[in-house]
C-alpha positions as CSV (number, residue, x, y, z in Angstrom):
1,M,27.9,0.7,-83.0
2,I,30.4,-1.0,-85.2
3,D,34.0,0.1,-85.0
4,L,34.6,1.1,-88.6
5,Q,38.2,2.3,-87.8
6,R,39.0,-1.3,-86.8
7,H,37.7,-2.6,-90.1
8,Q,39.4,0.0,-92.2
9,A,42.7,-0.6,-90.3
10,G,42.4,-4.3,-91.2
11,L,41.8,-5.3,-87.6
12,D,38.7,-7.3,-88.3
13,P,40.4,-10.7,-88.7
14,I,37.3,-12.8,-88.6
15,G,35.5,-10.7,-91.2
16,L,32.4,-9.7,-89.3
17,I,32.1,-6.3,-91.0
18,D,31.3,-5.7,-94.6
19,R,30.3,-2.7,-96.7
20,C,27.2,-3.1,-98.9
21,R,25.4,-0.3,-100.8
22,G,27.0,2.3,-98.6
23,Y,26.1,0.6,-95.3
24,W,28.3,-1.3,-92.9
25,L,26.8,-4.7,-92.1
26,L,27.7,-7.5,-89.7
27,K,28.3,-10.7,-91.6
28,P,27.3,-14.0,-90.1
29,R,30.2,-15.7,-88.3
30,K,31.4,-18.8,-90.2
31,R,32.7,-21.8,-88.3
32,K,35.9,-23.5,-89.6
33,N,34.5,-27.0,-89.1
34,M,31.3,-28.6,-87.9
35,S,32.8,-30.1,-84.7
36,L,30.4,-28.0,-82.7
37,L,27.5,-30.0,-84.1
38,K,27.3,-33.6,-82.7
39,T,24.8,-36.2,-84.0
40,I,24.0,-38.8,-81.4
41,D,24.1,-42.3,-82.8
42,T,21.2,-44.1,-81.1
43,N,22.4,-47.5,-82.3
44,P,26.2,-47.3,-82.0
45,S,28.4,-49.8,-83.8
46,F,31.2,-49.6,-81.3
47,A,31.4,-51.6,-78.1
48,P,29.8,-50.1,-75.0
49,R,31.3,-49.8,-71.5
50,E,29.4,-52.4,-69.4
51,S,28.8,-52.0,-65.7
52,G,26.2,-52.4,-63.0
53,P,24.9,-50.5,-60.0
54,L,26.9,-49.8,-57.0
55,P,26.1,-52.5,-54.4
56,E,24.8,-49.9,-51.9
57,R,22.4,-48.5,-54.5
58,L,20.9,-51.9,-55.7
59,I,17.3,-52.4,-54.4
60,S,16.2,-55.4,-56.4
61,G,16.9,-57.4,-59.5
62,H,20.2,-57.7,-61.4
63,P,20.3,-54.7,-63.7
64,A,23.1,-54.5,-66.2
65,F,24.2,-51.2,-67.8
66,K,25.7,-50.4,-71.2
67,T,27.1,-46.9,-71.9
68,W,28.0,-45.6,-75.4
69,A,29.7,-42.3,-74.5
70,Q,29.7,-40.1,-77.6
71,D,30.8,-36.7,-76.6
72,V,32.5,-34.7,-73.8
73,A,32.6,-30.9,-73.7
74,R,33.7,-28.0,-71.6
75,G,36.6,-29.8,-70.1
76,D,35.0,-32.8,-68.6
77,S,31.8,-31.2,-67.3
78,I,29.2,-32.2,-70.1
79,H,28.8,-35.8,-71.2
80,T,26.5,-37.0,-73.9
81,G,25.7,-40.5,-75.2
82,V,23.4,-43.5,-75.1
83,W,22.7,-45.6,-72.0
84,E,20.9,-48.9,-71.7
85,A,19.7,-50.8,-68.6
86,T,18.0,-54.2,-68.1
87,P,15.2,-54.6,-65.5
88,G,15.9,-53.9,-61.9
89,E,15.6,-51.2,-59.2
90,T,18.2,-48.9,-57.9
91,R,18.6,-45.8,-55.8
92,S,19.3,-42.7,-57.9
93,I,21.2,-39.9,-56.3
94,K,22.2,-37.0,-58.5
95,G,24.1,-34.8,-56.1
96,E,25.2,-31.7,-58.0
97,T,24.6,-33.4,-61.4
98,F,22.0,-32.3,-63.9
99,E,20.8,-35.0,-66.3
100,F,18.5,-34.7,-69.4
101,C,17.1,-38.0,-70.6
102,H,15.2,-39.0,-73.8
103,I,13.8,-42.5,-73.8
104,L,14.4,-44.3,-77.1
105,S,12.9,-47.7,-76.1
106,G,11.6,-49.5,-73.0
107,A,10.1,-48.1,-69.9
108,V,11.2,-46.8,-66.5
109,E,9.4,-45.7,-63.3
110,L,11.0,-42.9,-61.3
111,T,9.9,-42.2,-57.8
112,P,11.3,-39.0,-56.2
113,E,11.9,-39.3,-52.5
114,G,8.6,-38.4,-50.8
115,G,6.9,-38.2,-54.2
116,E,4.6,-40.2,-56.5
117,P,6.0,-42.6,-59.2
118,V,6.2,-41.4,-62.8
119,V,6.5,-43.7,-65.7
120,Y,8.5,-42.8,-68.8
121,K,8.5,-44.7,-72.0
122,A,9.8,-44.4,-75.6
123,G,9.4,-40.9,-76.8
124,D,9.3,-39.3,-73.4
125,S,11.9,-36.8,-72.1
126,F,12.7,-35.6,-68.6
127,V,15.3,-33.9,-66.4
128,M,16.7,-35.0,-63.1
129,K,17.9,-31.8,-61.4
130,P,20.8,-31.4,-59.0
131,G,19.7,-32.8,-55.6
132,F,17.3,-35.4,-57.0
133,V,17.1,-38.5,-54.9
134,G,14.7,-41.3,-55.6
135,V,14.2,-44.8,-57.0
136,W,14.9,-45.7,-60.7
137,K,13.0,-48.9,-61.6
138,T,13.6,-50.3,-65.1
139,I,10.4,-52.0,-66.0
140,E,11.4,-53.0,-69.5
141,T,15.0,-52.8,-70.9
142,V,15.4,-49.1,-71.5
143,R,17.7,-47.2,-73.9
144,K,18.0,-43.5,-73.5
145,I,20.0,-40.5,-74.8
146,Y,21.6,-38.7,-71.9
147,V,23.1,-35.3,-71.4
148,I,24.9,-34.9,-68.1
149,V,26.1,-31.6,-66.8
150,M,28.4,-31.7,-63.8
């Protein structure tokens, strides 16, 4: 039930209540700005952070990584951006991290520990849940959109 006394007393500062044709209605909440909507630039014009795998995680090859971090939310617990890797094979250990990936180009093969390999290519999406351990093999230079929740 809507608290009409609050509205009548002017205690509805965000304007959620309105009177129309004798009825009290909830009005849609309007945002002050669109900062809560983030478009991910899949071909960023700014310089990426360049890195490589931790030596103890490298299995084969010489993969190089590029990260175009584009958004951080909820303190420092949600990260979004674009990541690219050249061919190579590394050990993937997610720990308590959740990661959603959408492959933009290239191909990877993920093999969960004790499981069968799965190939993902452009247009595919997947999630690595907390506790995931396996092998990440970049078959063809891959670019993905990522959302990481820590």
